ZADOMAR-427527 format. One record per residue (C-alpha): residue in three letters; x, y, z. Coordinates in steps of 0.25 Angstrom, whole numbers, padded with zeros to 4 digits, always signed. Each point is the difference from the previous one (the first is absolute). Layout:
ALAXYZ/...
This chain:
UNK+0000+0000+0000/UNK+0005+0014-0003/UNK+0002+0010+0011/UNK-0010+0009-0006/UNK-0011-0011+0000/UNK+0004-0004+0015/UNK-0002+0015+0004/UNK-0013+0000-0007/UNK-0005-0013+0007/UNK+0005+0005+0013/UNK-0007+0013-0001/UNK-0013-0007-0004/UNK+0001-0009+0012/UNK+0003+0011+0010/UNK-0012+0008-0006/UNK-0009-0012+0002/UNK+0004-0002+0014/UNK-0002+0015+0003/UNK-0014+0000-0006/UNK-0004-0012+0008/UNK+0005+0006+0013/UNK-0007+0013-0003/UNK-0013-0008-0004/UNK+0001-0008+0013/UNK+0002+0013+0009/UNK-0012+0007-0007/UNK-0009-0012+0003/UNK+0005-0001+0014/UNK-0002+0015+0002/UNK-0015-0001-0001/UNK-0007+0000+0014/UNK-0015-0004+0001/UNK-0007+0005+0013/UNK-0013-0006+0005/UNK-0004+0006+0012/UNK-0012+0004+0009/UNK+0000+0015+0002/UNK-0007+0007+0012/UNK-0001+0015+0000/UNK-0006+0010+0009/UNK-0004+0015-0004/UNK+0008+0009+0010/UNK-0002+0014-0006/UNK-0009+0007-0010/UNK-0001+0014-0006/UNK-0014+0005+0002/UNK-0008-0006-0012/UNK-0005+0010-0010/UNK-0012+0001-0009/UNK+0004+0003-0014/UNK-0008+0010-0009/UNK-0007-0012-0006/UNK-0005-0005+0014/UNK+0010-0011+0001/UNK+0008-0003+0012/UNK+0015+0000+0000/UNK+0009-0005+0011/UNK+0015-0001+0003/UNK+0004-0010+0010/UNK+0012-0006+0006/UNK+0001-0015+0004/UNK+0010-0009+0008/UNK+0000-0015+0000/UNK+0007-0013+0000/UNK+0001-0011-0010/UNK+0004-0014+0003/UNK+0005-0008-0012/UNK-0001-0015-0003/UNK+0015-0001+0001/UNK+0001+0005+0014/UNK+0004+0015-0003/UNK-0007+0011+0007/UNK-0002+0014-0007/UNK-0003+0013+0006/UNK-0010+0008-0009/UNK-0002+0015-0001/UNK-0011+0005-0010/UNK-0004+0014-0004/UNK-0013-0001-0009/UNK-0011+0008-0006/UNK-0014-0004-0002/UNK-0010+0006-0009/UNK-0014-0005+0002/UNK-0009+0000-0012/UNK-0014-0007+0002/UNK+0003-0012+0009/UNK+0014-0002-0004/UNK+0013+0006+0006/UNK+0011+0001-0010/UNK+0014-0001+0007/UNK+0014+0004-0004/UNK+0012+0003+0008/UNK+0014-0005+0004/UNK+0005-0010+0010/UNK+0013-0004+0006/UNK+0003-0015+0004/UNK+0011-0001+0010/UNK+0006-0013+0003/UNK+0007-0005+0013/UNK+0013+0001-0007/UNK-0002+0015-0003/UNK-0002-0002-0015/UNK-0012+0007-0006/UNK-0009+0000-0011/UNK-0008+0013-0005/UNK-0013-0002-0008/UNK-0011+0008-0006/UNK-0014-0005-0001/UNK-0013+0001-0006/UNK-0013-0007+0003/UNK-0014+0000+0004/UNK-0008-0003+0013/UNK-0014-0004-0003/UNK-0011-0009+0006/UNK+0006-0013-0005/UNK+0014+0004+0006/UNK+0013+0007-0002/UNK+0009-0003-0012/UNK+0013+0008-0001/UNK+0011-0001-0010/UNK+0014+0004+0003/UNK+0013+0004-0008/UNK+0013+0000+0007/UNK+0007+0013-0003/UNK+0012-0001+0010/UNK+0008-0008+0009/UNK+0012+0000+0010/UNK+0010-0010+0005/UNK-0002-0013-0006/UNK-0011+0006-0008/UNK+0008+0011-0006/UNK-0005+0003-0014/UNK-0012-0010+0001/UNK-0012+0000-0009/UNK-0012-0008+0000/UNK-0015-0001+0003/UNK-0011-0006+0009/UNK-0014+0001+0005/UNK-0007+0000+0013/UNK-0014-0006+0002/UNK-0008+0003+0012/UNK-0004-0012+0009/UNK-0010+0000+0012/UNK+0007+0002+0014/UNK-0005+0000+0014/UNK+0002+0015+0002/UNK-0008+0012-0004/UNK+0012+0010+0000/UNK+0011-0008-0006/UNK-0001-0005-0014/UNK+0005-0013-0005/UNK+0006-0003-0014/UNK+0007-0011-0008/UNK+0012+0006-0006/UNK+0007-0006-0012/UNK+0012+0007-0006/UNK+0011-0005-0010/UNK+0013+0008+0002/UNK+0010+0001-0011/UNK+0014+0004+0004/UNK+0010+0006-0010/
């Protein structure tokens, strides 16, 4: 074999190994969170009635999420609600803090109606192990034993860069 051919084959082998290593690290960098979330409203700005007679609220919530893999998360949420007829349209931001100090910041939109609450999340930032993270998820309300604490099933897929 010529020297040139050996170099080309070595380069191809090295490239294949690097691509394989990168692909495995990308696959390993996805993190699926399946948690039970409990939140409690801790503060609200006085609700306002819009010119069209609709109720607008801004509120802050704190809570805890327990994940199926044993991780605990502290949750802080700022949300707006716009009530139209019997539906509250929700949007806002949330910060999920892990015990390790790592965080995920999300933005969300959803609706609270008589059939329950469904909210869709988009991960917009992260810190620590989740630096540069992206992803999405959803929460769905579930019945809980308390009237002042809301319970949800949280699913989120985190993609790390």
